[in-house]
Backbone as JSON Lines, residues from 0, in Angstrom:
{"i":0,"aa":"X","n":[-82.66,-200.02,-78.47],"ca":[-83.09,-200.92,-79.41],"c":[-82.19,-201.85,-79.08]}
{"i":1,"aa":"X","n":[-81.91,-203.06,-79.29],"ca":[-81.53,-204.43,-79.1],"c":[-81.72,-205.41,-80.31]}
{"i":2,"aa":"X","n":[-80.82,-205.53,-81.06],"ca":[-80.9,-206.45,-82.59],"c":[-79.51,-207.64,-82.07]}
{"i":3,"aa":"X","n":[-79.97,-208.99,-82.33],"ca":[-79.9,-210.02,-81.76],"c":[-80.39,-211.18,-82.51]}
{"i":4,"aa":"X","n":[-79.38,-211.95,-83.29],"ca":[-80.53,-212.97,-84.03],"c":[-80.53,-214.49,-83.31]}
{"i":5,"aa":"X","n":[-79.66,-214.49,-82.1],"ca":[-78.97,-215.44,-81.03],"c":[-80.24,-214.92,-80.24]}
{"i":6,"aa":"X","n":[-81.55,-216.16,-80.1],"ca":[-82.58,-215.92,-79.09],"c":[-82.34,-216.06,-77.64]}
{"i":7,"aa":"X","n":[-81.38,-216.64,-77.17],"ca":[-81.08,-216.91,-76.15],"c":[-80.38,-215.5,-75.38]}
{"i":8,"aa":"X","n":[-79.34,-214.99,-76.34],"ca":[-78.79,-214.01,-75.84],"c":[-79.01,-212.58,-76.08]}
{"i":9,"aa":"X","n":[-80.05,-212.64,-76.54],"ca":[-80.93,-211.08,-77.06],"c":[-82.05,-211.44,-75.65]}
{"i":10,"aa":"X","n":[-82.36,-212.58,-74.93],"ca":[-83.42,-212.23,-74.03],"c":[-82.64,-212.25,-72.6]}
{"i":11,"aa":"X","n":[-81.37,-212.56,-72.43],"ca":[-80.0,-212.55,-71.43],"c":[-79.89,-210.9,-71.93]}
{"i":12,"aa":"X","n":[-79.5,-210.27,-72.87],"ca":[-79.72,-208.84,-72.82],"c":[-80.3,-207.81,-72.57]}
{"i":13,"aa":"X","n":[-81.14,-208.47,-73.03],"ca":[-82.76,-207.58,-72.86],"c":[-83.19,-207.38,-71.32]}
{"i":14,"aa":"X","n":[-82.76,-208.64,-70.36],"ca":[-83.0,-208.61,-69.22],"c":[-81.75,-207.74,-68.53]}
{"i":15,"aa":"X","n":[-80.39,-207.71,-69.43],"ca":[-79.74,-207.13,-68.49],"c":[-80.0,-205.36,-68.65]}
{"i":16,"aa":"X","n":[-80.41,-205.38,-69.6],"ca":[-80.59,-203.61,-70.13],"c":[-81.82,-203.38,-69.15]}
{"i":17,"aa":"X","n":[-83.11,-204.29,-69.23],"ca":[-83.88,-203.69,-68.08],"c":[-83.93,-204.02,-66.48]}
{"i":18,"aa":"X","n":[-82.83,-204.6,-66.23],"ca":[-82.56,-204.62,-64.85],"c":[-81.68,-203.36,-64.52]}
{"i":19,"aa":"X","n":[-80.94,-202.84,-65.75],"ca":[-80.1,-201.83,-65.87],"c":[-80.95,-200.02,-65.63]}
{"i":20,"aa":"X","n":[-82.36,-200.18,-65.88],"ca":[-83.11,-199.35,-65.83],"c":[-83.92,-198.91,-67.23]}
{"i":21,"aa":"X","n":[-82.95,-199.39,-68.37],"ca":[-83.28,-199.05,-69.53],"c":[-84.62,-199.8,-70.59]}
{"i":22,"aa":"X","n":[-85.2,-199.01,-71.43],"ca":[-86.61,-199.64,-71.72],"c":[-85.78,-200.27,-72.77]}
{"i":23,"aa":"X","n":[-86.74,-201.29,-73.32],"ca":[-85.81,-202.48,-74.5],"c":[-87.16,-202.52,-75.44]}
{"i":24,"aa":"X","n":[-86.69,-202.3,-76.8],"ca":[-87.19,-202.63,-77.51],"c":[-86.2,-203.67,-78.34]}
{"i":25,"aa":"X","n":[-86.49,-204.97,-78.86],"ca":[-86.06,-205.78,-79.3],"c":[-86.44,-206.39,-80.59]}
{"i":26,"aa":"X","n":[-85.37,-206.71,-81.68],"ca":[-85.7,-207.55,-82.78],"c":[-84.5,-208.65,-82.52]}
{"i":27,"aa":"X","n":[-85.04,-209.53,-83.72],"ca":[-84.14,-210.66,-84.17],"c":[-83.88,-210.36,-85.25]}
{"i":28,"aa":"X","n":[-83.72,-209.51,-86.11],"ca":[-83.57,-209.31,-87.61],"c":[-83.32,-207.9,-88.06]}
{"i":29,"aa":"X","n":[-82.21,-207.42,-88.68],"ca":[-82.33,-206.36,-89.13],"c":[-83.57,-205.91,-89.96]}
{"i":30,"aa":"X","n":[-84.01,-206.09,-90.33],"ca":[-85.56,-206.31,-91.39],"c":[-86.19,-205.95,-90.27]}
{"i":31,"aa":"X","n":[-86.63,-206.75,-89.15],"ca":[-87.81,-206.41,-88.51],"c":[-87.55,-205.2,-87.51]}
{"i":32,"aa":"X","n":[-86.04,-204.99,-87.41],"ca":[-85.85,-203.46,-85.95],"c":[-85.59,-202.3,-87.59]}
{"i":33,"aa":"X","n":[-85.5,-202.6,-88.97],"ca":[-85.72,-201.66,-89.6],"c":[-87.06,-200.97,-89.63]}
{"i":34,"aa":"X","n":[-88.21,-201.84,-89.38],"ca":[-89.68,-201.87,-89.16],"c":[-89.78,-200.8,-87.78]}
{"i":35,"aa":"X","n":[-89.17,-201.04,-86.87],"ca":[-89.47,-200.45,-85.83],"c":[-88.41,-199.36,-86.06]}
{"i":36,"aa":"X","n":[-87.72,-198.97,-86.58],"ca":[-86.82,-197.81,-86.47],"c":[-87.46,-196.74,-87.52]}
{"i":37,"aa":"X","n":[-88.57,-197.27,-88.12],"ca":[-89.55,-196.33,-89.07],"c":[-90.47,-195.54,-88.57]}
{"i":38,"aa":"X","n":[-90.84,-195.89,-87.4],"ca":[-91.91,-194.96,-86.73],"c":[-91.59,-194.81,-85.12]}
{"i":39,"aa":"X","n":[-92.18,-193.59,-84.4],"ca":[-91.29,-192.98,-83.07],"c":[-92.41,-193.72,-82.24]}
{"i":40,"aa":"X","n":[-91.51,-194.01,-81.01],"ca":[-90.35,-193.38,-80.72],"c":[-89.17,-193.8,-81.29]}
{"i":41,"aa":"X","n":[-88.42,-193.0,-81.83],"ca":[-87.03,-193.41,-81.96],"c":[-86.23,-193.72,-80.72]}
{"i":42,"aa":"X","n":[-85.4,-194.94,-81.0],"ca":[-84.18,-195.15,-80.15],"c":[-83.11,-194.19,-79.65]}
{"i":43,"aa":"X","n":[-82.86,-194.0,-78.87],"ca":[-82.02,-193.54,-78.33],"c":[-80.52,-193.7,-78.41]}
{"i":44,"aa":"X","n":[-80.52,-195.52,-78.45],"ca":[-79.58,-196.09,-78.5],"c":[-79.27,-197.51,-79.83]}
{"i":45,"aa":"X","n":[-79.01,-197.96,-80.13],"ca":[-79.02,-199.28,-80.85],"c":[-77.94,-200.24,-80.62]}
{"i":46,"aa":"X","n":[-78.29,-201.22,-79.81],"ca":[-77.06,-202.12,-79.93],"c":[-77.13,-203.04,-80.89]}
{"i":47,"aa":"X","n":[-76.57,-203.56,-81.31],"ca":[-76.74,-204.05,-82.44],"c":[-75.46,-205.31,-83.16]}
{"i":48,"aa":"X","n":[-76.04,-206.77,-82.94],"ca":[-75.26,-207.62,-83.59],"c":[-74.6,-207.33,-84.98]}
{"i":49,"aa":"X","n":[-73.61,-207.49,-85.65],"ca":[-72.87,-207.7,-86.5],"c":[-73.51,-208.42,-87.87]}
{"i":50,"aa":"X","n":[-73.25,-209.52,-87.35],"ca":[-73.55,-210.68,-88.24],"c":[-74.76,-211.31,-87.39]}
{"i":51,"aa":"X","n":[-76.08,-211.18,-88.4],"ca":[-77.57,-211.35,-88.18],"c":[-77.94,-212.38,-88.54]}
{"i":52,"aa":"X","n":[-77.06,-213.38,-88.93],"ca":[-77.65,-215.1,-89.44],"c":[-77.6,-214.62,-90.86]}
{"i":53,"aa":"X","n":[-78.26,-215.36,-91.34],"ca":[-79.02,-215.63,-92.98],"c":[-79.3,-214.02,-93.07]}
{"i":54,"aa":"X","n":[-79.85,-213.08,-92.36],"ca":[-80.48,-212.19,-92.65],"c":[-79.56,-211.37,-93.82]}
{"i":55,"aa":"X","n":[-80.35,-210.65,-94.69],"ca":[-79.79,-209.68,-95.88],"c":[-79.27,-208.7,-95.01]}
{"i":56,"aa":"X","n":[-80.02,-208.24,-94.51],"ca":[-79.22,-207.03,-93.36],"c":[-78.29,-207.26,-92.27]}
{"i":57,"aa":"X","n":[-77.04,-206.47,-92.03],"ca":[-76.18,-206.77,-90.99],"c":[-76.12,-205.25,-90.11]}
{"i":58,"aa":"X","n":[-75.94,-205.61,-88.98],"ca":[-75.56,-204.7,-87.8],"c":[-74.8,-202.89,-88.84]}
{"i":59,"aa":"X","n":[-74.16,-203.62,-89.61],"ca":[-73.66,-201.93,-90.23],"c":[-74.76,-201.37,-90.79]}
{"i":60,"aa":"X","n":[-75.32,-202.03,-91.89],"ca":[-76.32,-201.05,-92.51],"c":[-77.11,-200.83,-91.88]}
{"i":61,"aa":"X","n":[-77.57,-201.68,-90.5],"ca":[-79.04,-201.18,-89.37],"c":[-78.77,-200.04,-88.94]}
{"i":62,"aa":"X","n":[-77.03,-199.91,-88.57],"ca":[-76.73,-198.45,-87.69],"c":[-76.37,-197.07,-88.69]}
{"i":63,"aa":"X","n":[-76.55,-197.42,-89.84],"ca":[-76.38,-196.24,-91.01],"c":[-77.6,-195.96,-90.84]}
{"i":64,"aa":"X","n":[-79.1,-196.67,-91.33],"ca":[-80.24,-196.37,-90.69],"c":[-80.82,-195.92,-90.02]}
{"i":65,"aa":"X","n":[-80.05,-196.46,-88.4],"ca":[-80.59,-195.64,-87.52],"c":[-80.22,-194.21,-87.13]}
{"i":66,"aa":"X","n":[-78.95,-194.17,-87.94],"ca":[-78.26,-192.83,-87.93],"c":[-78.6,-191.77,-88.67]}
{"i":67,"aa":"X","n":[-79.9,-192.47,-89.96],"ca":[-80.28,-191.57,-90.96],"c":[-81.35,-191.1,-90.43]}
{"i":68,"aa":"X","n":[-82.11,-191.79,-89.89],"ca":[-83.64,-191.75,-89.04],"c":[-83.31,-190.19,-87.99]}
{"i":69,"aa":"X","n":[-82.38,-190.63,-86.86],"ca":[-82.0,-189.78,-85.91],"c":[-80.54,-189.65,-85.77]}
{"i":70,"aa":"X","n":[-79.7,-188.65,-85.97],"ca":[-78.24,-188.52,-86.18],"c":[-77.48,-188.42,-84.3]}
{"i":71,"aa":"X","n":[-78.42,-188.48,-83.84],"ca":[-78.22,-188.51,-82.06],"c":[-78.36,-189.76,-81.57]}
{"i":72,"aa":"X","n":[-78.44,-190.66,-82.57],"ca":[-78.62,-192.38,-81.72],"c":[-77.44,-192.59,-81.72]}
{"i":73,"aa":"X","n":[-76.99,-193.38,-80.31],"ca":[-75.99,-193.8,-80.3],"c":[-76.28,-195.41,-80.81]}
{"i":74,"aa":"X","n":[-74.66,-195.54,-81.11],"ca":[-74.25,-197.12,-81.58],"c":[-73.76,-197.93,-80.55]}
{"i":75,"aa":"X","n":[-73.97,-199.01,-80.32],"ca":[-72.96,-199.94,-79.6],"c":[-72.58,-201.66,-80.79]}
{"i":76,"aa":"X","n":[-71.92,-201.94,-81.25],"ca":[-72.01,-202.92,-81.85],"c":[-71.04,-203.76,-81.08]}
{"i":77,"aa":"X","n":[-71.72,-205.4,-81.27],"ca":[-71.54,-206.44,-80.66],"c":[-71.07,-207.6,-81.74]}
{"i":78,"aa":"X","n":[-70.01,-208.03,-81.15],"ca":[-69.56,-209.07,-82.39],"c":[-68.28,-209.82,-81.84]}
{"i":79,"aa":"X","n":[-68.54,-211.05,-82.38],"ca":[-67.45,-211.99,-81.85],"c":[-66.41,-212.28,-83.08]}
{"i":80,"aa":"X","n":[-66.7,-211.79,-84.16],"ca":[-65.63,-212.07,-85.25],"c":[-65.62,-210.68,-86.08]}
{"i":81,"aa":"X","n":[-65.94,-209.59,-86.03],"ca":[-65.98,-208.32,-87.02],"c":[-65.24,-207.36,-86.26]}
{"i":82,"aa":"X","n":[-64.37,-207.44,-85.47],"ca":[-64.22,-205.98,-84.92],"c":[-62.98,-205.77,-85.59]}
{"i":83,"aa":"X","n":[-62.3,-206.88,-86.47],"ca":[-61.06,-205.71,-87.58],"c":[-61.71,-205.11,-88.71]}
{"i":84,"aa":"X","n":[-63.07,-205.46,-88.74],"ca":[-63.87,-204.6,-89.66],"c":[-64.45,-203.29,-89.37]}
{"i":85,"aa":"X","n":[-64.43,-203.17,-88.02],"ca":[-64.97,-201.73,-87.38],"c":[-64.83,-200.24,-87.83]}
{"i":86,"aa":"X","n":[-63.66,-200.1,-87.76],"ca":[-62.63,-199.04,-88.51],"c":[-63.1,-198.79,-90.1]}
{"i":87,"aa":"X","n":[-63.67,-199.6,-90.44],"ca":[-63.91,-199.35,-92.16],"c":[-65.47,-198.95,-92.06]}
{"i":88,"aa":"X","n":[-66.42,-200.17,-91.32],"ca":[-67.85,-200.06,-91.58],"c":[-68.42,-199.39,-90.73]}
{"i":89,"aa":"X","n":[-68.2,-199.11,-89.5],"ca":[-68.68,-198.73,-88.42],"c":[-69.01,-197.45,-88.75]}
{"i":90,"aa":"X","n":[-70.38,-196.76,-88.21],"ca":[-70.7,-195.23,-88.12],"c":[-69.57,-194.83,-86.83]}
{"i":91,"aa":"X","n":[-69.82,-193.32,-87.48],"ca":[-68.47,-192.34,-86.71],"c":[-69.54,-192.47,-84.92]}
{"i":92,"aa":"X","n":[-68.61,-192.34,-84.21],"ca":[-68.66,-192.0,-82.81],"c":[-69.94,-193.73,-82.36]}
{"i":93,"aa":"X","n":[-68.97,-194.6,-82.85],"ca":[-69.62,-195.63,-82.49],"c":[-68.64,-196.41,-81.15]}
{"i":94,"aa":"X","n":[-69.34,-197.58,-80.77],"ca":[-68.5,-198.84,-80.04],"c":[-68.55,-199.81,-79.79]}
{"i":95,"aa":"X","n":[-67.71,-201.02,-80.56],"ca":[-67.62,-202.01,-80.86],"c":[-67.24,-202.67,-79.23]}
{"i":96,"aa":"X","n":[-68.23,-203.91,-78.85],"ca":[-67.87,-204.66,-77.81],"c":[-68.05,-206.14,-78.06]}
{"i":97,"aa":"X","n":[-66.59,-206.95,-78.35],"ca":[-66.01,-208.1,-78.55],"c":[-67.22,-209.19,-77.85]}
{"i":98,"aa":"X","n":[-67.66,-209.96,-78.77],"ca":[-68.21,-211.25,-77.69],"c":[-67.07,-212.52,-77.42]}
{"i":99,"aa":"X","n":[-66.79,-213.1,-76.34],"ca":[-68.22,-212.73,-75.54],"c":[-67.32,-211.7,-74.47]}
{"i":100,"aa":"X","n":[-68.2,-211.12,-73.8],"ca":[-68.54,-210.0,-72.49],"c":[-69.89,-210.26,-71.44]}
{"i":101,"aa":"X","n":[-69.37,-209.67,-70.65],"ca":[-70.25,-209.51,-69.42],"c":[-71.22,-208.69,-69.65]}
{"i":102,"aa":"X","n":[-72.48,-209.2,-68.38],"ca":[-73.06,-208.15,-69.31],"c":[-73.2,-207.1,-68.49]}
{"i":103,"aa":"X","n":[-71.98,-206.75,-67.45],"ca":[-72.09,-205.22,-66.8],"c":[-71.16,-204.7,-67.51]}
{"i":104,"aa":"X","n":[-70.61,-205.19,-68.99],"ca":[-69.66,-204.43,-69.89],"c":[-70.88,-203.95,-70.82]}
{"i":105,"aa":"X","n":[-72.11,-204.42,-71.02],"ca":[-73.05,-203.95,-71.82],"c":[-73.64,-202.93,-71.27]}
{"i":106,"aa":"X","n":[-73.82,-202.85,-70.0],"ca":[-74.52,-201.57,-69.74],"c":[-73.53,-200.59,-69.25]}
{"i":107,"aa":"X","n":[-71.97,-200.79,-68.94],"ca":[-71.18,-199.97,-68.33],"c":[-71.12,-198.89,-70.27]}
{"i":108,"aa":"X","n":[-71.0,-200.01,-70.96],"ca":[-70.62,-199.28,-72.51],"c":[-71.91,-198.8,-73.08]}
{"i":109,"aa":"X","n":[-72.57,-198.91,-72.42],"ca":[-74.42,-198.19,-73.28],"c":[-74.37,-196.65,-72.52]}
{"i":110,"aa":"X","n":[-73.95,-197.31,-71.1],"ca":[-74.02,-195.81,-70.01],"c":[-73.29,-194.55,-70.99]}
{"i":111,"aa":"X","n":[-71.93,-195.32,-71.07],"ca":[-70.77,-194.52,-71.08],"c":[-70.96,-193.54,-72.68]}
{"i":112,"aa":"X","n":[-71.85,-194.61,-73.41],"ca":[-72.09,-194.05,-74.83],"c":[-73.06,-193.02,-74.57]}
{"i":113,"aa":"X","n":[-74.48,-193.02,-73.79],"ca":[-75.38,-191.71,-73.85],"c":[-74.7,-190.76,-73.02]}
{"i":114,"aa":"X","n":[-73.91,-190.57,-72.13],"ca":[-73.19,-189.97,-71.24],"c":[-72.64,-188.89,-71.73]}
{"i":115,"aa":"X","n":[-71.72,-189.84,-72.73],"ca":[-70.71,-188.63,-73.86],"c":[-71.77,-187.96,-75.25]}
{"i":116,"aa":"X","n":[-72.61,-188.42,-75.11],"ca":[-73.23,-188.01,-76.78],"c":[-74.37,-186.92,-76.37]}
{"i":117,"aa":"X","n":[-74.81,-186.93,-74.81],"ca":[-75.53,-186.28,-74.44],"c":[-77.13,-186.74,-74.32]}
{"i":118,"aa":"X","n":[-77.53,-187.8,-74.43],"ca":[-78.59,-188.31,-74.85],"c":[-79.11,-189.33,-73.52]}
{"i":119,"aa":"X","n":[-80.21,-188.4,-73.49],"ca":[-80.99,-189.2,-72.18],"c":[-81.3,-190.48,-72.08]}
{"i":120,"aa":"X","n":[-80.88,-191.42,-71.26],"ca":[-81.51,-193.14,-71.79],"c":[-83.39,-192.72,-71.32]}
{"i":121,"aa":"X","n":[-84.2,-193.42,-72.64],"ca":[-85.53,-193.7,-72.15],"c":[-86.11,-194.76,-71.38]}
């Protein structure tokens, strides 16, 4: 699952993940993503922007919900300005990818996380 509030960036990241062979469900807000997280099939991975615009829910909270629903869900945070808060707010066994990043870095990080956690991509 990909959650990014910037439309163009979300579309580009979604395309990158699809080209890498991943099935992708995307959302523009934490609230929309929560609705998707509440029904099967549950995602094996969550790529979440931390600051989701003016939404009430941020990526930190969304990751906690994803892990409540599936403790094995891998989490990759992306952010341009919240890296310093990751140690205090990030869920265990997660990774933060600082913006800007190359699309290949996203694929490399999510692939590595899935392999380390023994989660097969869907």
